[in-house]
Every structure is written in C-alpha cells, then in structure tokens.
C-alpha positions in Angstrom: -41.8 -46.6 -20.7 -42.2 -47.5 -17.0 -39.8 -45.8 -14.6 -38.1 -47.3 -11.6 -39.9 -45.9 -8.6 -38.0 -44.0 -6.0 -36.7 -46.2 -3.3 -36.9 -49.3 -5.5 -33.6 -50.6 -4.1 -35.0 -50.4 -0.6 -38.1 -52.3 -1.7 -35.9 -54.9 -3.2 -33.2 -55.7 -0.7 -32.8 -52.9 1.8 -29.5 -51.9 0.2 -28.4 -49.7 -2.6 -25.9 -51.3 -4.8 -24.6 -50.5 -8.3 -25.0 -53.3 -10.9 -21.2 -53.1 -11.5 -20.6 -54.5 -8.0 -22.7 -57.6 -8.3 -20.8 -60.9 -8.5 -21.4 -61.6 -12.2 -20.8 -58.0 -13.3 -19.2 -57.8 -16.7 -20.2 -61.3 -17.8 -21.7 -61.4 -21.3 -24.4 -64.1 -21.8 -26.3 -65.0 -24.9 -29.5 -67.0 -24.1 -31.2 -68.5 -27.1 -35.0 -68.1 -26.5 -36.6 -71.3 -25.3 -39.1 -72.7 -22.8 -39.0 -72.5 -19.0 -35.7 -74.0 -17.9 -33.3 -71.9 -20.1 -35.1 -68.6 -19.2 -34.7 -69.4 -15.5 -31.0 -70.1 -16.0 -30.6 -66.8 -17.8 -32.6 -64.9 -15.2 -30.5 -66.3 -12.4 -27.3 -65.0 -14.1 -29.0 -61.7 -14.8 -30.2 -61.3 -11.2 -26.6 -61.6 -10.1 -25.2 -59.0 -12.5 -24.6 -60.7 -15.8 -25.5 -58.8 -19.0 -27.9 -61.3 -20.5 -29.1 -61.0 -24.1 -32.1 -63.1 -25.0 -31.8 -64.0 -28.7 -35.4 -64.2 -29.8 -36.9 -65.6 -33.0 -38.2 -62.9 -35.3 -42.0 -62.8 -34.7 -45.1 -60.9 -35.8 -45.7 -60.0 -32.2 -43.3 -58.1 -30.0 -44.7 -59.8 -26.9 -42.6 -62.7 -25.6 -43.9 -65.8 -23.9 -40.8 -65.7 -21.6 -42.1 -64.7 -18.2 -38.5 -65.0 -16.8 -37.0 -62.1 -18.8 -36.1 -60.0 -15.8 -33.0 -58.0 -16.3 -32.5 -59.2 -19.9 -32.4 -57.4 -23.2 -33.9 -58.8 -26.4 -32.3 -59.2 -29.8 -34.6 -60.6 -32.5 -32.6 -62.6 -35.0 -33.6 -65.2 -37.7 -31.0 -68.0 -37.2 -32.4 -70.0 -40.1 -31.1 -67.4 -42.5 -27.3 -67.8 -43.2 -26.7 -64.1 -42.4 -28.6 -64.5 -39.1 -26.5 -67.5 -38.2 -23.4 -65.6 -39.2 -24.5 -62.7 -36.9 -24.8 -65.1 -33.9 -21.3 -66.4 -34.6 -20.0 -62.9 -34.4 -21.8 -62.3 -31.2 -20.4 -65.5 -29.7 -16.9 -64.2 -30.4 -17.4 -61.5 -27.8 -19.6 -63.5 -25.4 -18.6 -65.5 -22.3 -21.6 -67.8 -22.2 -24.1 -69.2 -24.7 -27.2 -70.9 -23.3 -28.7 -73.3 -25.9 -32.0 -75.1 -25.2 -32.6 -77.0 -28.4 -32.7 -80.8 -29.0 -29.5 -82.5 -30.1 -28.5 -81.6 -33.7 -30.4 -78.4 -34.2 -27.4 -76.0 -33.7 -25.2 -78.3 -35.8 -27.6 -78.0 -38.7 -27.4 -74.2 -38.4 -23.6 -74.3 -38.4 -23.6 -73.1 -34.8 -22.4 -76.2 -33.0 -19.8 -76.0 -30.3 -17.0 -77.3 -32.5 -17.5 -74.2 -34.6 -18.1 -71.6 -31.9 -15.4 -72.8 -29.6 -12.9 -72.7 -32.4 -13.7 -69.1 -33.0 -13.9 -68.2 -29.3 -11.9 -70.8 -27.2 -13.0 -69.1 -24.0 -16.8 -69.6 -24.6 -18.8 -71.5 -22.1 -21.3 -73.4 -24.4 -24.2 -74.6 -22.1 -26.5 -77.1 -23.7 -29.7 -77.4 -21.6 -32.0 -80.3 -22.8 -34.3 -82.9 -21.3 -32.5 -86.1 -22.2 -28.9 -84.8 -22.9 -26.7 -84.8 -26.0 -26.3 -88.5 -26.3 -28.4 -91.6 -25.7 -31.6 -93.2 -27.1 -33.8 -90.2 -26.4 -31.4 -87.4 -27.3 -33.4 -86.3 -30.3 -36.8 -87.0 -28.7 -39.4 -84.5 -27.4 -40.3 -84.5 -23.7 -41.5 -82.5 -20.8 -40.8 -82.4 -17.0 -42.9 -85.4 -16.3 -41.0 -87.5 -18.8 -37.6 -86.4 -17.5 -38.8 -87.1 -14.0 -40.0 -90.5 -14.9 -36.8 -91.5 -16.6 -34.8 -90.3 -13.6 -36.5 -92.7 -11.2 -37.7 -89.9 -9.0 -41.3 -90.0 -10.2 -41.7 -93.6 -8.9 -41.2 -92.2 -5.4 -43.8 -89.4 -5.6 -47.4 -90.1 -4.7 -49.8 -91.2 -1.9 -50.7 -94.7 -0.9 -52.7 -96.6 -3.5 -52.5 -93.8 -5.9 -50.6 -93.3 -9.2 -47.2 -91.5 -9.1 -47.7 -87.8 -9.6 -45.5 -85.0 -10.8 -45.4 -81.9 -8.4 -46.1 -79.3 -11.0 -43.0 -78.9 -13.3 -40.6 -77.7 -10.7 -38.3 -80.7 -10.2 -36.9 -81.5 -13.6 -37.5 -78.3 -15.6 -36.4 -75.8 -13.0 -34.4 -77.5 -10.3 -32.7 -80.3 -12.3 -32.6 -78.1 -15.4 -32.3 -74.3 -15.0 -30.7 -74.2 -11.6 -28.1 -76.9 -12.2 -27.3 -75.5 -15.6 -26.6 -72.1 -13.9 -24.4 -74.0 -11.4 -22.6 -75.7 -14.2 -21.9 -72.3 -15.9 -20.5 -70.8 -12.8 -18.3 -73.8 -12.2 -17.0 -73.7 -15.8 -16.4 -69.9 -15.5 -14.3 -70.5 -12.3 -12.3 -73.3 -14.1 -11.7 -70.8 -16.9 -9.9 -68.5 -14.6 -7.3 -71.2 -14.2 -7.1 -72.7 -17.7 -8.2 -69.7 -19.8 -10.4 -72.1 -21.8 -14.1 -72.5 -22.2 -16.0 -75.8 -22.5 -19.2 -77.5 -23.3 -21.9 -78.1 -20.6 -24.2 -81.1 -21.3 -27.0 -80.3 -18.8 -29.6 -83.1 -19.0 -32.7 -82.6 -16.9 -33.0 -86.3 -16.4 -29.6 -86.4 -14.9 -30.1 -83.1 -13.1 -33.2 -84.3 -11.2 -31.5 -87.7 -10.6 -28.6 -85.9 -9.0 -31.0 -83.9 -6.8 -32.3 -87.2 -5.6 -28.9 -88.4 -4.3 -30.3 -88.5 -0.8 -32.9 -91.0 -1.8 -30.2 -93.3 -3.3 -27.8 -92.9 -0.3 -30.5 -93.7 2.2 -32.0 -96.8 0.6 -30.2 -99.1 3.1 -31.2 -97.0 6.2 -34.9 -98.0 6.2 -36.3 -94.8 4.9 -38.0 -96.3 1.8 -38.6 -99.9 2.8 -42.4 -99.6 2.6 -44.5 -99.0 -0.5 -44.9 -95.5 -2.0 -47.0 -93.3 0.3 -46.3 -95.4 3.5 -42.8 -94.1 4.4 -41.6 -91.4 6.7 -41.2 -88.6 4.2 -43.8 -89.5 1.5 -47.0 -88.8 3.4 -47.0 -92.1 5.3 -46.2 -90.7 8.7 -48.9 -88.7 10.6 -46.2 -86.3 11.8 -45.0 -85.5 8.3 -48.3 -84.4 6.6 -50.6 -81.6 5.8 -53.9 -81.1 7.6 -57.0 -79.1 6.8 -58.2 -76.4 9.2 -61.7 -75.3 10.1 -61.5 -72.4 7.7 -60.5 -74.6 4.7 -56.8 -73.8 4.9 -54.0 -76.1 5.8 -51.1 -76.6 8.2 -47.9 -78.4 7.4 -46.5 -80.8 10.0 -42.8 -82.0 10.0 -42.2 -83.1 13.6 -39.8 -86.0 12.8 -37.4 -85.9 15.8 -38.9 -87.2 19.1 -38.5 -83.8 21.0 -40.3 -82.0 18.2 -43.0 -84.7 18.0 -43.6 -84.3 21.7 -44.3 -80.6 21.2 -46.7 -81.4 18.4 -48.6 -83.7 20.7 -48.7 -81.1 23.4 -49.9 -78.4 21.0 -52.7 -80.7 19.8 -53.8 -81.2 23.4 -52.9 -84.9 23.5 -51.1 -87.0 26.1 -48.2 -89.0 24.6 -48.5 -91.6 27.3 -52.0 -92.6 26.0 -50.9 -92.8 22.3 -49.1 -95.5 20.3 -45.4 -95.1 19.8 -44.2 -92.5 17.2 -42.7 -95.2 15.0 -45.6 -97.7 15.3 -46.2 -98.0 11.5 -49.3 -100.0 12.0 -50.9 -97.2 13.9 -50.0 -94.4 11.5 -53.3 -94.5 9.6 -55.3 -94.3 12.8 -53.1 -91.4 14.1 -53.5 -89.5 10.9 -57.2 -89.6 11.3 -56.9 -88.4 14.9 -54.6 -85.5 14.0 -56.9 -84.6 11.1 -60.0 -84.4 13.3 -58.1 -82.2 15.8 -56.7 -79.8 13.2 -60.2 -79.5 11.7 -61.4 -77.9 14.9 -59.5 -74.6 14.7 -58.7 -72.1 12.0 -55.2 -71.7 10.5 -54.6 -68.5 12.4 -55.6 -70.2 15.7 -53.1 -73.0 15.0 -50.4 -70.5 14.2 -51.0 -68.8 17.6 -50.5 -72.2 19.2 -47.4 -73.4 17.3 -45.5 -70.2 16.4 -42.5 -69.9 18.7 -42.4 -73.7 19.4 -40.2 -76.4 17.8 -43.2 -78.5 16.9 -42.3 -77.9 13.2 -45.9 -76.8 12.4 -46.3 -74.0 9.9 -49.2 -72.6 7.8 -49.5 -73.6 4.2 -49.5 -70.1 2.6 -51.1 -69.3 -0.7 -49.4 -67.0 -3.2 -51.8 -64.3 -2.1 -50.6 -64.6 1.5 -46.9 -65.5 1.3 -45.5 -62.0 0.9 -47.4 -60.6 3.8 -46.4 -63.3 6.3 -44.4 -61.8 9.1 -41.3 -63.9 8.6 -41.1 -63.2 4.9 -41.8 -59.5 5.4 -38.9 -59.3 7.9 -36.5 -60.9 5.5 -37.9 -59.1 2.5 -38.1 -62.4 0.7 -40.4 -61.1 -2.0 -40.0 -58.1 -4.3 -42.3 -56.0 -6.5 -41.5 -54.7 -10.0 -42.7 -51.4 -11.4 -46.1 -52.9 -12.2 -46.5 -54.0 -8.5 -46.2 -57.6 -9.5 -44.8 -59.8 -6.7 -42.1 -62.4 -7.2 -39.4 -64.2 -5.0 -36.2 -62.3 -4.3 -33.1 -64.0 -5.8 -31.5 -66.6 -3.6 -29.2 -67.2 -1.9 -28.5 -63.9 -0.2 -24.9 -62.8 -0.4 -23.6 -60.7 2.5 -21.4 -58.4 0.5 -22.5 -58.6 -3.1 -26.2 -59.6 -3.1 -28.2 -59.8 -6.2 -30.2 -56.6 -7.1 -32.7 -57.8 -9.6 -34.2 -55.3 -12.2 -37.5 -53.9 -11.2 -38.4 -53.0 -14.8 -40.8 -54.9 -17.0 -39.5 -57.8 -19.1 -38.2 -56.8 -22.6 -40.3 -56.9 -25.8 -39.0 -59.1 -28.6 -36.4 -57.1 -30.5 -36.5 -54.1 -28.2 -32.7 -53.9 -27.9 -31.7 -55.3 -31.2 -29.9 -52.2 -32.5 -28.1 -51.3 -29.3 -26.9 -54.9 -28.7 -25.5 -55.3 -32.2 -23.7 -51.9 -31.9 -22.3 -53.0 -28.5 -21.0 -56.3 -30.0 -19.1 -54.5 -32.9 -21.6 -54.3 -35.7 -21.7 -51.1 -37.8 -24.8 -49.1 -38.4 -24.5 -50.0 -42.1 -24.4 -53.7 -41.3 -27.4 -53.4 -39.0 -29.3 -51.5 -41.7 -28.5 -54.3 -44.1 -29.7 -57.0 -41.7 -32.9 -55.1 -41.1 -33.7 -54.5 -44.8 -33.1 -58.2 -45.4 -35.6 -59.0 -42.5 -32.9 -61.0 -40.7 -33.4 -58.9 -37.6 -36.4 -57.1 -36.0 -36.3 -53.8 -34.1 -39.3 -53.2 -31.9 -38.8 -50.0 -29.9 -41.8 -49.4 -27.7 -43.3 -45.9 -27.6 -42.6 -44.0 -24.4 -45.5 -43.6 -22.0 -46.1 -39.8 -21.6 
C-alpha cells in the first residue's frame, strides 16, 4: 500500500498536527455513498478531523466512482437486505452524523427513516441532502445541478447578451448549495446539540441552497445592479471593466476594476487617457469600450500583462489553468494546493484555521469494502456476526494487497 512520504505534513500545511487535535476530532460520521454533493460534504468533515465511514453498495468492483473519498474509510453493505439494513441501524446507534443522499422515501422503504433512527439514537444528526428537498412537487423527481439551478431562479441570471442562460459547470447547486451548505448545517446542528443534547433532521435542498447563495442578487434588485437584460449589467459581463480578455499567446486576463480608483489604474495600465474616454458608467459606450480593451489586451502576452498589473490595484489577474494554478507565486506562498502520495494536486481545505487547521489525508482514496471488518469491530460487532454477514453476502471485504 502507498506510504505517506516523509515531510508530508510540511507539503500540506507547513505544520505538524495530530489528527486528534483537529476541530472535528472524535466525530463519527456515516456517509451513504452517492453522487458528487454528499461526497464533498463528507470530505469536508473528514478534512477537519471527523472519522468518516463511507457506506458503499456491495459491488463486483472494489474501485469507487467517488473521487472525493479523501480521509474516509469504506464499508461495503447491502442495505436492501434486511440484515444489511439492521446493521446500519446498529451503526447509527453509535454515530453522530448520518449523511443521506437519496430521493425522498428511499430510506423509509428500507426501514431507515429518521423517525426510526432518531428514536434509537436521539443524538443523531440525520442530514438529508437532495436536489429538491423532502417535500414539494418535485421531492421524488430526478434532477441534476442545472435543474436545481433553474428552479432556484439563479440560472436566469447567468449568461451573456443575446445568448441562452448557461450553467457554470455543476459547481453552484451541487457543491456550493448542496455539499458545502449541508456541511454547514451539520456543524450548526452539532453546536446546537451541545446545548440541547438532541439530534435533528437536516433537510438540505440544493434548490434552496443555491437560492440562499444568491441572497445578494435578491437584496440588490432595487439598487440598479440588475435593471438591464441578462449580460448587460455590471457583474454579468456587460461592463468592459468586469470581463475577461484574450492575450496574444491565447491565454486570458480577468478584469474586475469596479471602483473608480481601480478603474483609473486599469486605464493607466492599458496605456489609455481617461480624459479621452467615455465615462465609466456610460452604458451605451460599454460595447465599444469592450472592443477597445480587447484589442489592447490582444497585443501582449499574459506574462507581459502580469508584469504591468501585478502590484497595482487595477484588479487585473491572470486566468490560470489547472496546470498553472499551483505554481503561481501567490498560491505557492500560501501553500494553497497539496499533493497526495500519488503526486496528484488538489486544493487545500479551506478556510484556514489559525490554531486547529485541517490536515487532510495524503493517502489514496479507499477501495470499496476496504475497511469493512475493522469498522464493524469498531462499532461493536463481534467477529462471529461479521463472519455471518460475510457468508450471507450482506457485506464485502476487499483488502488490497500490500505493494512490496
């Protein structure tokens, strides 16, 4: 098996810290295997010290499709079998958190709904992470990020002039409105439990999560930010000073010079005279100004523009590719990206805590069923019970061979 390389902690955060001192140390989390949002939620908790068990479906292949399994262990369990469902009930009696990503009604059919599990463990935080939520017309419907984004109203704001609305990858609803806000809900519920001693159910809807993220849009409707059609406003690619521009080497620069003093530095860096230009807020001149800015940015390479704008307050930065982002000086100085034992790069957990920062695992993600036996023993199952579950094919045990 891969070994953690010497100095891995230094590569990670520049500090050495035992997992027991992380903020969520000692927290027991069961994450029912699902698609992207729930795995992110579980990974966030694991990165900050929780002991996260991913409850996988039994599968012919030990390789999981979960690419966010960092710091987790895997237990392969067939929940459709009565003895498998009973095993999960026992696990939940000793757990602090259950992350459940299925459509409304699935867990109830298995006899694993919150009314059952909370009766057996009143301190359990039962987090239900779904697209449309536990109630409403679409509660039992299938969907993906673009559907949740559309129902939230946010998708109607995204897109350029005279183009259809577009979804920016699947980041907003799945991950921000889903996985991140669910993790926030879990931490909030855990804090409340310190006062009441009681768990509760979290209904984390990605529609409502991404709508909540858009609160600024709602709160600024009467301030003139969004008076014009989509793609013609200040922050949606309408303004020439809040836009991306192509450079002579085929790369891009991002411009966000909103405030007048920043805009003046942008104009200066572009070699223009503000006295000979239309006013910054002259909407009718925006299309013409975008063309002017584009023609100027196209005359130099990205590196040349960085040499002009770095160290200024023009709010002009390079659009970095995934290949370049970890080597950028700012990110290197902050150690914003980490490498695992396979030299794979990923973002460091955020935010950075001064006293008890996250120290993510640098080991590979778990195989399906890799830790089945040790987890069941840890949660109070006897070796005889485990052997019975294994012989009945309710669980799978996939111990990888050591690399010699």
